[in-house]
The first five atom37 places (N, CA, C, CB, O) and aatype in JSON, in Angstrom:
{
  "aatype": [20, 20, 20, 20, 20, 20, 20, 20, 20, 20, 20, 20, 20, 20, 20, 20, 20, 20, 20, 20, 20, 20, 20, 20, 20, 20, 20, 20, 20, 20, 20, 20, 20, 20, 20, 20, 20, 20, 20, 20, 20, 20, 20, 20, 20, 20, 20, 20, 20, 20, 20, 20, 20, 20, 20, 20, 20, 20, 20, 20, 20, 20, 20, 20, 20, 20, 20, 20, 20, 20, 20, 20, 20, 20, 20, 20, 20, 20, 20, 20, 20, 20, 20, 20, 20, 20, 20, 20, 20, 20, 20, 20, 20, 20, 20, 20, 20, 20, 20, 20, 20, 20, 20, 20, 20, 20, 20, 20, 20, 20, 20, 20, 20, 20, 20, 20, 20, 20, 20],
  "atom_mask": [
    [1, 1, 1, 1, 1],
    [1, 1, 1, 1, 1],
    [1, 1, 1, 1, 1],
    [1, 1, 1, 1, 1],
    [1, 1, 1, 1, 1],
    [1, 1, 1, 1, 1],
    [1, 1, 1, 1, 1],
    [1, 1, 1, 1, 1],
    [1, 1, 1, 1, 1],
    [1, 1, 1, 1, 1],
    [1, 1, 1, 1, 1],
    [1, 1, 1, 1, 1],
    [1, 1, 1, 1, 1],
    [1, 1, 1, 1, 1],
    [1, 1, 1, 1, 1],
    [1, 1, 1, 1, 1],
    [1, 1, 1, 1, 1],
    [1, 1, 1, 1, 1],
    [1, 1, 1, 1, 1],
    [1, 1, 1, 1, 1],
    [1, 1, 1, 1, 1],
    [1, 1, 1, 1, 1],
    [1, 1, 1, 1, 1],
    [1, 1, 1, 1, 1],
    [1, 1, 1, 1, 1],
    [1, 1, 1, 1, 1],
    [1, 1, 1, 1, 1],
    [1, 1, 1, 1, 1],
    [1, 1, 1, 1, 1],
    [1, 1, 1, 1, 1],
    [1, 1, 1, 1, 1],
    [1, 1, 1, 1, 1],
    [1, 1, 1, 1, 1],
    [1, 1, 1, 1, 1],
    [1, 1, 1, 1, 1],
    [1, 1, 1, 1, 1],
    [1, 1, 1, 1, 1],
    [1, 1, 1, 1, 1],
    [1, 1, 1, 1, 1],
    [1, 1, 1, 1, 1],
    [1, 1, 1, 1, 1],
    [1, 1, 1, 1, 1],
    [1, 1, 1, 1, 1],
    [1, 1, 1, 1, 1],
    [1, 1, 1, 1, 1],
    [1, 1, 1, 1, 1],
    [1, 1, 1, 1, 1],
    [1, 1, 1, 1, 1],
    [1, 1, 1, 1, 1],
    [1, 1, 1, 1, 1],
    [1, 1, 1, 1, 1],
    [1, 1, 1, 1, 1],
    [1, 1, 1, 1, 1],
    [1, 1, 1, 1, 1],
    [1, 1, 1, 1, 1],
    [1, 1, 1, 1, 1],
    [1, 1, 1, 1, 1],
    [1, 1, 1, 1, 1],
    [1, 1, 1, 1, 1],
    [1, 1, 1, 1, 1],
    [1, 1, 1, 1, 1],
    [1, 1, 1, 1, 1],
    [1, 1, 1, 1, 1],
    [1, 1, 1, 1, 1],
    [1, 1, 1, 1, 1],
    [1, 1, 1, 1, 1],
    [1, 1, 1, 1, 1],
    [1, 1, 1, 1, 1],
    [1, 1, 1, 1, 1],
    [1, 1, 1, 1, 1],
    [1, 1, 1, 1, 1],
    [1, 1, 1, 1, 1],
    [1, 1, 1, 1, 1],
    [1, 1, 1, 1, 1],
    [1, 1, 1, 1, 1],
    [1, 1, 1, 1, 1],
    [1, 1, 1, 1, 1],
    [1, 1, 1, 1, 1],
    [1, 1, 1, 1, 1],
    [1, 1, 1, 1, 1],
    [1, 1, 1, 1, 1],
    [1, 1, 1, 1, 1],
    [1, 1, 1, 1, 1],
    [1, 1, 1, 1, 1],
    [1, 1, 1, 1, 1],
    [1, 1, 1, 1, 1],
    [1, 1, 1, 1, 1],
    [1, 1, 1, 1, 1],
    [1, 1, 1, 1, 1],
    [1, 1, 1, 1, 1],
    [1, 1, 1, 1, 1],
    [1, 1, 1, 1, 1],
    [1, 1, 1, 1, 1],
    [1, 1, 1, 1, 1],
    [1, 1, 1, 1, 1],
    [1, 1, 1, 1, 1],
    [1, 1, 1, 1, 1],
    [1, 1, 1, 1, 1],
    [1, 1, 1, 1, 1],
    [1, 1, 1, 1, 1],
    [1, 1, 1, 1, 1],
    [1, 1, 1, 1, 1],
    [1, 1, 1, 1, 1],
    [1, 1, 1, 1, 1],
    [1, 1, 1, 1, 1],
    [1, 1, 1, 1, 1],
    [1, 1, 1, 1, 1],
    [1, 1, 1, 1, 1],
    [1, 1, 1, 1, 1],
    [1, 1, 1, 1, 1],
    [1, 1, 1, 1, 1],
    [1, 1, 1, 1, 1],
    [1, 1, 1, 1, 1],
    [1, 1, 1, 1, 1],
    [1, 1, 1, 1, 1],
    [1, 1, 1, 1, 1],
    [1, 1, 1, 1, 1],
    [1, 1, 1, 1, 1],
    [1, 1, 1, 1, 1]
  ],
  "atom_positions": [
    [[0.88, -1.43, -0.24], [-0.18, 0.34, -0.07], [0.78, 1.44, 0.05], [-1.31, 0.59, 1.64], [1.59, 1.62, 0.96]],
    [[0.57, 2.18, -1.05], [1.63, 3.43, -0.8], [0.7, 4.59, 0.3], [2.1, 4.33, -2.64], [-0.42, 5.04, 0.05]],
    [[1.27, 4.79, 1.13], [1.26, 5.73, 1.74], [1.36, 7.57, 1.09], [2.22, 5.23, 2.51], [2.3, 8.31, 0.8]],
    [[0.08, 7.71, 1.07], [0.01, 9.09, -0.49], [-0.07, 10.23, 0.95], [-2.19, 9.12, -2.17], [-0.36, 9.66, 2.0]],
    [[0.17, 11.78, 1.06], [0.45, 12.65, 1.48], [-0.4, 13.43, 1.25], [1.36, 12.89, 1.28], [0.12, 13.86, 0.22]],
    [[-1.61, 14.21, 1.38], [-2.67, 15.07, 0.86], [-3.69, 14.8, 0.36], [-2.4, 15.71, 0.15], [-4.4, 15.22, 1.27]],
    [[-4.56, 14.34, -0.53], [-5.49, 14.12, -1.35], [-5.36, 12.91, -2.26], [-5.62, 15.2, -1.99], [-5.08, 12.93, -3.45]],
    [[-5.69, 11.58, -1.28], [-5.8, 10.56, -2.27], [-6.18, 10.82, -3.86], [-6.75, 9.73, -1.74], [-5.52, 10.48, -4.84]],
    [[-7.18, 11.39, -3.83], [-8.07, 11.77, -5.01], [-6.97, 12.17, -6.1], [-9.19, 13.09, -4.64], [-7.16, 11.82, -7.27]],
    [[-5.55, 13.09, -5.66], [-5.07, 13.84, -6.91], [-3.74, 12.57, -7.24], [-4.44, 15.82, -6.51], [-3.17, 12.44, -8.33]],
    [[-3.51, 11.86, -6.16], [-2.81, 10.52, -6.56], [-3.65, 9.67, -7.23], [-2.29, 9.75, -5.42], [-3.05, 9.14, -8.17]],
    [[-4.64, 9.37, -7.14], [-5.07, 8.67, -8.22], [-5.31, 9.05, -9.78], [-6.06, 8.28, -7.8], [-5.35, 8.35, -10.79]],
    [[-5.47, 10.61, -9.56], [-5.49, 10.86, -10.4], [-4.12, 11.38, -11.39], [-6.35, 11.41, -10.14], [-4.23, 11.77, -12.55]],
    [[-2.57, 11.25, -10.47], [-1.62, 11.21, -11.42], [-1.87, 9.64, -11.92], [-0.08, 11.63, -10.82], [-1.96, 9.46, -13.14]],
    [[-1.98, 8.57, -11.07], [-1.43, 7.18, -11.65], [-1.98, 7.17, -12.61], [-1.61, 5.9, -11.01], [-1.24, 6.93, -13.57]],
    [[-3.58, 7.41, -13.0], [-4.27, 7.22, -13.97], [-3.7, 8.05, -14.98], [-5.55, 7.38, -13.7], [-3.31, 7.19, -15.76]],
    [[-3.51, 8.74, -15.3], [-2.73, 9.88, -16.42], [-1.36, 9.32, -17.01], [-2.27, 11.45, -15.56], [-1.09, 9.3, -18.22]],
    [[-0.38, 8.79, -15.81], [0.74, 8.75, -15.73], [1.3, 6.85, -16.49], [0.97, 9.23, -14.04], [2.24, 6.58, -17.23]],
    [[0.3, 5.96, -15.93], [0.12, 4.76, -15.72], [-0.9, 4.25, -16.75], [-0.22, 4.59, -14.38], [-0.53, 3.27, -17.39]],
    [[-1.97, 4.67, -16.99], [-2.92, 4.24, -17.19], [-3.86, 3.64, -16.37], [-2.68, 3.76, -17.84], [-4.72, 2.85, -16.75]],
    [[-3.6, 4.18, -14.84], [-4.08, 3.13, -13.76], [-5.87, 3.17, -13.76], [-3.37, 3.65, -12.04], [-6.41, 4.27, -13.86]],
    [[-6.64, 2.04, -13.66], [-8.02, 2.02, -13.39], [-7.96, 1.86, -12.1], [-8.85, 1.05, -14.07], [-7.01, 1.44, -11.44]],
    [[-9.55, 2.38, -11.54], [-9.75, 2.19, -10.02], [-10.53, 0.72, -10.03], [-10.74, 3.58, -9.24], [-11.31, 0.42, -10.93]],
    [[-10.24, -0.12, -8.95], [-10.98, -1.1, -9.23], [-11.94, -0.76, -7.98], [-10.21, -2.53, -9.38], [-12.91, -0.07, -8.27]],
    [[-11.79, -1.23, -6.36], [-12.29, -0.57, -5.16], [-11.74, 0.58, -4.72], [-12.25, -1.33, -4.18], [-10.67, 1.05, -5.12]],
    [[-12.6, 1.13, -3.73], [-12.26, 2.27, -3.24], [-13.34, 2.71, -1.96], [-12.21, 3.23, -4.46], [-14.55, 2.52, -2.09]],
    [[-13.0, 3.08, -1.23], [-13.82, 3.61, -0.48], [-14.54, 5.21, -1.06], [-13.02, 3.63, 0.79], [-14.45, 5.68, -2.19]],
    [[-15.28, 5.8, 0.16], [-15.91, 7.03, -0.65], [-14.89, 8.07, -0.1], [-17.7, 7.45, -0.3], [-14.19, 8.15, 0.91]],
    [[-15.12, 8.98, -1.4], [-13.88, 9.68, -1.19], [-13.63, 11.03, 0.4], [-13.8, 10.46, -2.79], [-14.47, 11.91, 0.6]],
    [[-12.65, 10.89, 1.09], [-12.36, 11.45, 2.22], [-11.34, 11.5, 2.52], [-12.83, 11.11, 3.02], [-10.43, 11.29, 1.72]],
    [[-11.09, 11.86, 4.04], [-9.91, 12.11, 4.86], [-8.91, 10.04, 4.46], [-10.71, 12.63, 7.11], [-7.72, 9.9, 4.15]],
    [[-9.61, 9.27, 4.59], [-9.5, 7.92, 4.99], [-10.01, 7.44, 3.52], [-10.43, 7.43, 6.45], [-10.91, 6.59, 3.54]],
    [[-9.7, 7.75, 2.65], [-10.26, 7.3, 1.24], [-8.67, 6.12, 1.33], [-10.45, 8.96, -0.41], [-7.52, 6.37, 1.71]],
    [[-9.28, 4.84, 0.79], [-8.45, 3.92, 0.04], [-8.64, 3.31, -1.04], [-8.18, 3.12, 0.59], [-9.76, 2.85, -1.29]],
    [[-7.97, 3.24, -1.58], [-8.6, 2.78, -3.51], [-7.06, 1.45, -4.0], [-8.42, 5.17, -5.25], [-5.85, 1.35, -3.79]],
    [[-8.13, 0.68, -4.74], [-7.2, -0.21, -5.09], [-7.17, 0.06, -6.74], [-7.6, -1.76, -4.57], [-8.11, 0.11, -7.53]],
    [[-5.84, 0.21, -6.95], [-5.62, 0.6, -8.5], [-4.64, -0.56, -9.23], [-4.82, 2.24, -8.61], [-3.65, -1.08, -8.72]],
    [[-5.28, -0.87, -10.8], [-4.21, -1.58, -11.63], [-3.81, -1.04, -12.21], [-4.32, -2.43, -12.29], [-4.25, 0.09, -12.38]],
    [[-2.74, -1.49, -12.88], [-2.19, -1.13, -14.27], [-1.65, -2.56, -14.98], [-0.85, 0.05, -14.09], [-1.03, -3.49, -14.46]],
    [[-2.06, -2.42, -16.15], [-1.93, -3.78, -16.9], [-1.93, -5.03, -16.2], [-0.75, -3.84, -17.61], [-1.18, -5.95, -16.51]],
    [[-2.82, -5.08, -15.19], [-2.92, -6.27, -14.22], [-2.19, -6.3, -13.37], [-2.81, -7.38, -14.65], [-2.36, -7.36, -12.75]],
    [[-1.26, -5.59, -12.86], [-0.77, -4.92, -11.51], [-1.44, -4.52, -10.57], [-0.18, -3.96, -11.62], [-1.75, -3.35, -10.81]],
    [[-1.78, -4.81, -9.73], [-2.4, -3.95, -8.61], [-1.33, -3.79, -7.41], [-3.83, -4.69, -8.03], [-0.45, -4.55, -7.03]],
    [[-1.85, -2.16, -6.83], [-1.65, -1.77, -5.81], [-2.4, -1.1, -5.53], [-0.8, -1.43, -5.63], [-3.29, -0.77, -6.32]],
    [[-2.31, -0.67, -4.31], [-3.49, -0.01, -3.0], [-2.83, 1.46, -2.54], [-3.56, -1.25, -1.23], [-1.65, 1.69, -2.26]],
    [[-3.65, 2.13, -2.55], [-2.97, 3.82, -2.09], [-3.88, 4.24, -0.19], [-3.86, 5.54, -3.92], [-5.02, 4.07, 0.22]],
    [[-3.07, 4.61, 0.2], [-4.04, 5.24, 1.53], [-3.39, 6.59, 1.75], [-3.98, 4.24, 3.17], [-2.31, 6.85, 1.22]],
    [[-3.95, 7.35, 2.43], [-3.6, 8.81, 2.91], [-2.37, 8.21, 3.81], [-5.0, 9.8, 3.87], [-2.32, 7.0, 4.04]],
    [[-1.51, 9.0, 4.25], [-0.48, 8.93, 4.61], [-0.3, 9.39, 6.18], [0.18, 9.55, 3.67], [-1.27, 10.13, 6.37]],
    [[0.42, 9.32, 7.34], [0.3, 10.2, 8.22], [1.02, 9.34, 9.21], [-1.11, 10.74, 8.5], [0.39, 8.41, 9.71]],
    [[2.56, 9.58, 9.64], [3.28, 9.01, 10.89], [2.7, 9.07, 12.08], [4.43, 9.57, 11.13], [3.12, 8.48, 13.08]],
    [[1.45, 9.97, 12.02], [1.06, 9.5, 13.74], [-0.29, 8.37, 13.55], [0.39, 11.25, 14.95], [-1.0, 8.36, 14.55]],
    [[-0.67, 7.61, 12.63], [-0.99, 6.51, 12.49], [-0.21, 5.46, 11.63], [-2.06, 6.68, 12.17], [-0.63, 4.65, 10.82]],
    [[0.94, 5.7, 12.02], [1.86, 4.41, 11.33], [1.7, 4.2, 9.83], [1.43, 2.93, 11.98], [1.78, 3.14, 9.2]],
    [[1.43, 5.56, 9.34], [1.92, 5.42, 7.57], [2.73, 6.21, 6.9], [0.88, 5.55, 6.64], [2.37, 6.59, 5.78]],
    [[3.77, 6.56, 7.35], [4.73, 8.02, 6.48], [4.83, 7.58, 5.58], [6.21, 8.63, 6.78], [5.03, 6.47, 5.09]],
    [[4.5, 9.51, 5.04], [4.89, 9.37, 3.21], [6.55, 9.51, 3.39], [4.08, 11.03, 1.91], [7.39, 9.84, 4.23]],
    [[6.45, 9.11, 2.27], [8.07, 9.27, 1.62], [9.21, 10.89, 2.49], [7.68, 9.75, -0.66], [10.25, 10.95, 3.14]],
    [[8.4, 11.69, 2.07], [8.4, 12.98, 2.85], [9.01, 12.71, 4.2], [6.93, 13.59, 3.02], [10.14, 13.02, 4.57]],
    [[7.95, 11.99, 4.95], [7.99, 11.84, 6.5], [9.42, 10.99, 6.76], [6.5, 10.94, 7.14], [10.24, 11.17, 7.66]],
    [[9.45, 10.01, 5.68], [10.55, 9.22, 5.88], [12.11, 10.06, 5.69], [10.35, 8.0, 4.85], [13.19, 9.74, 6.2]],
    [[11.84, 11.13, 4.86], [13.44, 11.72, 4.7], [13.58, 10.7, 3.29], [14.86, 11.29, 6.38], [14.73, 10.57, 2.89]],
    [[12.76, 10.16, 2.69], [13.08, 9.43, 1.35], [12.31, 8.07, 1.14], [14.65, 9.12, 1.29], [11.77, 7.64, 2.15]],
    [[12.2, 7.45, 0.19], [11.69, 6.4, 0.06], [12.21, 4.82, 0.4], [11.45, 6.6, -1.0], [13.31, 4.6, -0.11]],
    [[11.66, 3.68, 1.15], [11.96, 2.69, 1.72], [12.16, 2.14, 0.31], [11.02, 2.11, 2.78], [13.32, 1.9, -0.05]],
    [[11.24, 1.94, -0.45], [11.07, 0.51, -1.04], [11.2, 1.69, -2.91], [8.95, -0.7, -0.36], [11.33, 2.89, -3.17]],
    [[11.07, 0.43, -3.7], [11.1, 0.91, -5.47], [9.98, 0.03, -6.02], [12.78, 0.51, -6.48], [10.34, -1.15, -6.03]],
    [[8.77, 0.21, -6.47], [8.17, -0.19, -7.1], [8.71, -1.04, -8.68], [7.49, 0.8, -7.02], [9.42, -0.46, -9.49]],
    [[8.41, -1.9, -8.81], [8.67, -2.34, -10.27], [7.91, -2.49, -11.26], [9.11, -3.33, -10.33], [7.62, -3.68, -11.35]],
    [[7.42, -1.88, -12.07], [6.15, -1.86, -12.7], [6.61, -2.42, -14.28], [5.41, -0.22, -12.62], [7.16, -1.72, -15.12]],
    [[6.19, -4.09, -14.47], [6.52, -4.41, -15.67], [5.92, -4.55, -16.81], [6.9, -5.16, -15.6], [5.78, -5.76, -16.99]],
    [[5.41, -3.85, -17.86], [4.53, -3.65, -18.77], [5.63, -4.2, -19.93], [3.86, -2.06, -18.81], [6.85, -4.4, -20.0]],
    [[4.44, -4.31, -20.78], [5.1, -4.58, -22.54], [5.52, -3.67, -23.58], [4.16, -5.19, -23.39], [5.75, -4.05, -24.73]],
    [[5.66, -2.17, -23.08], [6.05, -1.31, -23.75], [6.26, -0.26, -22.51], [5.12, -1.03, -24.92], [5.41, 0.55, -22.14]],
    [[7.82, -0.46, -21.86], [8.22, 0.28, -20.72], [8.11, 2.1, -21.29], [9.95, -0.34, -20.25], [7.7, 3.12, -20.74]],
    [[8.72, 1.79, -22.63], [9.49, 3.49, -22.79], [8.16, 4.35, -23.29], [11.07, 3.66, -24.3], [8.29, 5.57, -23.14]],
    [[6.91, 3.92, -23.85], [5.91, 4.17, -23.61], [5.64, 4.48, -22.3], [5.34, 3.41, -24.04], [5.84, 5.65, -21.96]],
    [[5.3, 3.83, -21.62], [4.62, 4.47, -20.23], [5.74, 5.28, -19.25], [3.91, 3.1, -19.23], [5.35, 6.06, -18.39]],
    [[7.11, 5.02, -19.46], [7.63, 5.69, -18.69], [7.84, 7.11, -19.57], [8.78, 4.95, -18.13], [8.22, 8.08, -18.91]],
    [[7.64, 7.28, -20.91], [7.51, 8.86, -21.14], [5.91, 9.2, -20.59], [7.76, 9.33, -23.02], [5.96, 9.74, -19.48]],
    [[4.91, 9.06, -20.95], [3.8, 8.89, -19.88], [3.86, 9.4, -18.84], [3.56, 7.8, -19.49], [3.22, 10.41, -18.53]],
    [[4.59, 8.84, -18.19], [4.43, 9.03, -16.83], [5.58, 10.44, -16.09], [4.75, 7.4, -16.21], [5.27, 11.15, -15.13]],
    [[6.88, 10.5, -16.86], [7.29, 12.44, -17.44], [6.12, 12.99, -17.75], [8.31, 12.77, -19.06], [5.54, 13.52, -16.8]],
    [[5.69, 13.03, -18.6], [4.38, 13.71, -19.35], [3.89, 13.98, -17.98], [3.24, 12.69, -20.51], [4.27, 15.08, -17.57]],
    [[3.26, 13.39, -17.26], [2.18, 13.34, -16.22], [2.74, 14.15, -14.96], [1.79, 11.73, -15.82], [2.03, 14.73, -14.14]],
    [[4.08, 14.1, -14.93], [4.53, 15.17, -13.65], [5.55, 14.31, -13.13], [3.27, 15.61, -12.34], [6.34, 14.94, -12.42]],
    [[5.84, 13.01, -13.25], [7.01, 12.51, -12.43], [8.38, 12.77, -12.57], [7.02, 11.33, -12.49], [8.56, 13.73, -13.33]],
    [[9.38, 12.31, -12.14], [10.74, 13.23, -12.64], [11.39, 12.03, -12.32], [11.33, 14.85, -11.8], [11.18, 11.22, -11.42]],
    [[12.21, 12.08, -13.2], [13.18, 10.88, -13.92], [14.58, 11.01, -13.1], [13.49, 11.17, -15.83], [15.38, 11.94, -13.04]],
    [[14.56, 9.63, -12.46], [15.78, 9.4, -11.64], [17.08, 8.85, -12.17], [15.44, 8.58, -10.67], [18.2, 9.26, -11.88]],
    [[16.65, 7.44, -13.33], [17.34, 6.91, -13.96], [16.71, 7.37, -15.6], [17.4, 5.46, -13.43], [15.58, 7.75, -15.9]],
    [[17.85, 7.19, -16.41], [16.86, 7.28, -17.76], [16.39, 5.55, -18.24], [17.96, 8.18, -19.3], [16.79, 4.63, -17.52]],
    [[15.56, 5.23, -19.45], [15.66, 4.32, -19.86], [16.41, 3.74, -20.49], [15.13, 4.25, -20.12], [16.35, 4.21, -21.62]],
    [[17.6, 2.45, -20.42], [17.92, 1.75, -20.66], [18.34, 0.32, -20.87], [17.99, 2.15, -20.59], [18.28, -0.13, -19.73]],
    [[18.66, -0.46, -21.51], [19.28, -1.43, -21.92], [20.26, -1.83, -20.87], [19.79, -1.16, -23.14], [21.41, -1.41, -21.04]],
    [[20.03, -2.54, -19.85], [21.1, -3.38, -18.93], [21.71, -4.69, -19.79], [20.25, -4.02, -17.43], [21.22, -5.18, -20.8]],
    [[23.03, -5.14, -19.03], [23.8, -6.14, -19.02], [23.45, -7.33, -18.47], [24.74, -5.82, -18.58], [24.06, -8.39, -18.58]],
    [[22.01, -7.04, -17.64], [21.6, -8.19, -16.91], [20.05, -8.58, -17.36], [21.75, -7.88, -15.3], [19.19, -9.22, -16.75]],
    [[20.02, -7.83, -18.89], [18.77, -8.64, -19.33], [17.38, -7.74, -19.22], [18.63, -10.03, -18.34], [16.38, -8.13, -19.81]],
    [[17.37, -6.69, -18.53], [16.54, -6.02, -18.3], [16.08, -4.86, -19.4], [16.89, -5.67, -17.19], [17.14, -5.04, -20.01]],
    [[15.53, -4.0, -20.06], [15.1, -2.57, -20.24], [14.44, -1.74, -18.89], [14.0, -2.62, -21.4], [13.43, -1.98, -18.23]],
    [[15.14, -0.99, -18.82], [14.1, -0.1, -17.14], [14.42, 1.46, -16.96], [14.76, -0.87, -15.16], [15.65, 1.59, -17.0]],
    [[13.96, 2.33, -16.84], [14.01, 3.52, -16.56], [13.14, 3.78, -15.14], [13.55, 4.22, -17.78], [12.03, 3.27, -14.98]],
    [[13.85, 4.72, -14.02], [13.36, 4.92, -12.55], [12.52, 6.87, -12.62], [15.23, 4.72, -11.21], [13.03, 7.95, -12.93]],
    [[11.53, 6.6, -12.3], [11.04, 7.82, -12.03], [10.77, 7.86, -10.79], [10.03, 8.2, -12.74], [10.49, 6.85, -10.14]],
    [[10.83, 9.21, -10.24], [9.22, 9.44, -9.16], [8.03, 10.08, -8.85], [9.31, 9.66, -8.27], [7.73, 11.21, -9.25]],
    [[7.38, 9.42, -8.16], [6.11, 9.91, -8.13], [5.84, 11.22, -7.74], [5.44, 9.2, -7.44], [6.92, 11.71, -7.43]],
    [[4.44, 12.5, -7.52], [4.86, 12.99, -6.95], [4.66, 13.4, -5.49], [4.93, 13.46, -7.57], [4.77, 14.4, -4.79]],
    [[4.21, 11.71, -5.35], [4.01, 11.57, -3.7], [5.38, 11.12, -3.27], [2.76, 10.37, -3.16], [5.34, 10.83, -2.07]],
    [[6.52, 10.95, -3.77], [8.06, 10.9, -3.49], [8.2, 8.82, -3.54], [8.52, 11.94, -1.42], [8.87, 8.29, -2.65]],
    [[7.65, 8.09, -4.39], [7.21, 7.35, -4.25], [8.37, 6.64, -5.95], [5.54, 7.65, -3.93], [8.21, 7.19, -7.04]],
    [[9.25, 5.61, -5.82], [10.24, 5.25, -7.02], [9.77, 4.09, -7.34], [11.8, 5.16, -6.76], [9.69, 3.04, -6.7]],
    [[9.35, 4.49, -8.8], [9.14, 3.46, -9.8], [10.21, 2.87, -10.49], [8.38, 3.89, -10.7], [11.23, 3.52, -10.66]],
    [[10.12, 1.78, -10.88], [11.28, 1.04, -11.71], [10.54, 0.98, -13.01], [11.82, -0.58, -11.12], [9.61, 0.58, -12.31]],
    [[10.0, 0.98, -14.37], [9.06, 1.11, -15.47], [10.19, -0.19, -16.48], [8.81, 3.16, -16.16], [11.34, -0.02, -16.89]],
    [[9.5, -1.12, -16.58], [10.32, -2.17, -17.47], [10.1, -3.03, -17.94], [11.06, -2.64, -17.19], [8.88, -3.22, -17.93]],
    [[10.7, -3.85, -18.47], [10.36, -5.65, -18.95], [11.87, -6.22, -19.53], [8.9, -5.82, -20.6], [12.82, -5.66, -20.09]],
    [[11.61, -7.53, -19.13], [13.11, -8.63, -20.03], [13.2, -8.38, -21.04], [13.13, -10.22, -20.26], [12.34, -7.83, -21.73]],
    [[14.38, -8.75, -21.41], [14.87, -8.3, -22.68], [14.57, -9.57, -23.36], [16.44, -7.78, -22.75], [14.82, -9.7, -24.56]]
  ]
}
């Protein structure tokens, strides 16, 4: 589950625009909104951040503790779409000697996404 600072609806809108995410299940919009999102069959959840409730955001941690790997058919297109939606490039899309093509972006909530596929 990704802990989202601010309004979860803003994060959902970003993931829809950046990754083509669709919403599965969600609670009604509000302070405690929780939502299930899906990208090409991969599922993840978003929830409001709050260190006081044991859900610190990346900013509250001083950085993210994990990298999320999003494996897609066309990583170049998804990477470019995420950047156009406001993600910040951490590492450019490239082929690696270990048999993967991937790149890394940081979303507006501070979560790091590796976008790629095996070659």
